[in-house]
C-alpha positions in Angstrom: 128.8 79.2 80.4 131.3 80.8 82.3 131.1 84.2 83.9 134.0 86.4 84.8 134.1 89.0 87.5 137.3 91.2 88.3 137.3 92.0 92.1 139.3 94.8 93.1 140.6 95.4 96.8 140.0 98.0 99.1 143.2 99.6 98.6 142.4 100.2 94.8 139.3 101.7 95.8 141.1 103.9 98.2 144.0 104.4 95.6 141.3 105.8 93.1 139.2 106.7 96.1 138.5 110.5 97.3 138.6 112.9 93.9 139.3 110.2 91.3 143.0 110.1 91.2 145.8 107.7 92.6 147.5 108.7 95.0 151.4 107.9 95.5 152.5 104.3 96.6 149.1 102.8 96.6 148.8 99.2 95.1 146.2 97.7 92.9 145.3 94.3 93.3 142.7 91.8 91.2 141.3 88.9 91.4 139.6 87.0 88.7 136.8 84.7 90.4 134.6 82.2 87.5 131.4 81.2 88.2 131.2 77.9 86.4 128.0 76.5 84.9 125.7 74.4 87.6 123.8 71.5 85.9 122.8 73.6 83.5 122.3 76.6 85.3 122.9 80.1 84.6 124.8 81.4 87.9 121.9 83.9 88.5 120.0 80.7 89.4 122.2 78.7 91.2 121.1 78.6 94.9 122.9 81.0 97.0 121.0 81.3 100.2 119.8 85.3 101.4 120.4 86.3 98.3 116.9 88.2 98.2 115.9 85.2 95.0 113.7 82.6 95.3 116.3 79.8 93.5 115.7 76.3 92.7 116.3 74.2 96.3 115.6 76.8 98.4 112.8 77.5 100.9 111.6 81.3 100.8 109.1 83.4 103.1 107.6 86.6 101.3 105.9 89.1 103.4 103.2 89.3 100.4 100.5 86.7 99.6 101.0 85.1 96.1 105.0 85.1 96.3 105.0 89.4 96.1 106.7 91.7 98.1 110.1 91.2 100.2 111.4 87.7 100.2 113.8 86.1 102.7 115.1 83.1 101.0 117.1 79.7 102.9 118.8 76.5 101.9 119.0 74.7 105.0 117.4 76.5 108.2 116.9 80.1 110.0 116.7 80.1 113.5 115.3 83.2 114.1 113.7 85.2 111.8 113.1 88.1 114.0 115.7 90.1 112.3 114.4 89.7 108.8 111.6 91.5 106.5 109.6 88.5 107.8 110.4 89.1 111.5 109.0 92.6 111.1 106.0 92.2 108.3 104.8 89.0 108.9 104.8 86.2 106.0 102.0 86.5 103.5 103.1 83.2 101.2 105.8 80.8 101.0 107.6 78.8 98.1 109.5 75.7 98.8 111.7 75.1 95.8 113.7 72.2 97.6 113.4 68.4 97.3 112.8 68.6 101.1 109.8 69.2 103.6 110.0 72.1 105.8 108.6 73.0 109.2 108.0 76.8 110.0 108.1 77.3 114.0 106.3 79.8 115.9 109.2 80.1 118.3 113.3 80.5 118.0 115.5 77.7 117.2 112.8 75.8 115.7 110.2 75.2 118.8 106.8 75.8 119.2 103.6 75.0 117.2 104.8 73.9 113.7 103.6 73.4 110.5 105.0 71.0 107.7 105.3 72.3 104.1 105.8 69.7 101.2 108.8 69.5 98.9 108.2 71.6 95.6 105.0 73.3 96.9 103.8 76.9 97.6 101.0 78.8 99.2 99.7 81.9 100.8 99.6 81.8 104.6 96.7 80.8 106.9 95.2 84.1 108.5 96.3 82.0 112.0 100.4 82.0 111.0 100.5 85.6 109.0 102.5 87.0 111.8 104.3 83.8 114.0 106.8 82.4 111.9 109.9 82.8 114.1 112.2 79.9 112.7 112.1 77.8 109.9 114.8 74.3 109.2 114.5 71.6 106.3 113.4 68.3 107.5 117.0 66.6 107.6 118.3 69.6 109.9 115.4 70.2 112.6 118.2 69.4 115.3 120.4 71.9 114.0 118.2 74.8 113.8 117.2 73.6 117.7 120.4 73.7 119.0 120.9 77.4 117.2 
């Protein structure tokens, strides 16, 4: 499966811009980007960290129970969730769609108390952790998260 997207540069948008007419001297450039099927997955299901969709191989935190509400999706780690929906509203549930164990922490840069969340699993967040998850990392990326 191939999906082709055409990207128009800012110059072209400005040229067409305000009143919908091209301005003299403006140049329009187009670039073609092809997204190739990855192991039988359509482009929208290929992991893309922080795109708001919990794709295969990602770890996701949700503001609501049962994987509802706003989602923060990760591929490797996030050492500061304070600037996300999770930081402002708390975590109601999580979904580990990866083949790696993940850890969540109550401190920034993967510090403080921690809980291990097994690969390919999901659950609602316990009341003790609801508003306290501040960073998260894949088990094989803990040292990178801590250096932050």
